N, C-alpha and C positions, 0 to 999 in steps of 0.2 A: 454404568451405574446398575446397582442391584435392583431387581424387580421382585415384588412380592404381592400376595393378595391377603387382604384382611377380611375375615368372615367369622360368622358365628355358626358353628356346626348345627345341623338339624338332627333330630333323633332318627335312628335307623328303624326299619320295619320290625326289628326284633326287640326294640325297647318299648317299655310301657311308661317309664318315667322320663323326667327331663333332667337327669343328673348331669349328663355330659354336654348339655346345651347352654350352660350359663356363662362360659368364658368366651372371649374373643381370641382368635388365633391369627398370627402372622405366619404365612407359609411362603417360602421363597420358591420362585420359578426355576426350573432346571434349564441350564444352558448347555449347549453343545452335546446333545445326546448322539449316540452312535451305536452301531451294532458291533458287538464283540466278535471278532472273526473266529475265535476258537470255539465258543459255546453257542453263539448266535443270539445271546441275550442283549437287550438294550442296556447300555451303560453310559456313565458320564463321569467326568473327573471333577465335577462341581459338587463339593461337599455341603454347600449351603442348602441344597435341595433336601437334605436329610433333617433339617432343623425346623421345629415348630415352636414358636413362642406363644405363651398364653398370657392374656391380660384380663383383668376383671371388667374393664369398661372399654368401649370403642375409642373414647377420647385418649386413653392411655396408649392404646395401640397406634393410633394416628400420630400422636406426639412422638412416640419412639421412632416411628418410620421417618418422620420429618427431621428429627435430631440426628439420625444416622444416615441421612441422604438416601433413603430407599423409596423408589417409585412404587406407587400402589394404585 
């Protein structure tokens, strides 16, 4: 089963406004990470870890996760 976290991002130290902190985000957890033997970088074959979904409310994000059988 897919695992993800639902959160509302906080503003960074370089931000004075709250423009990027109004949406809720679902971010998938990375599975099966490993070290690339050629370059020594951490890599994964899981492409879901590259996806971030944005929602206007927390309820919409939770409903999406429940309807798509995503643990959060």
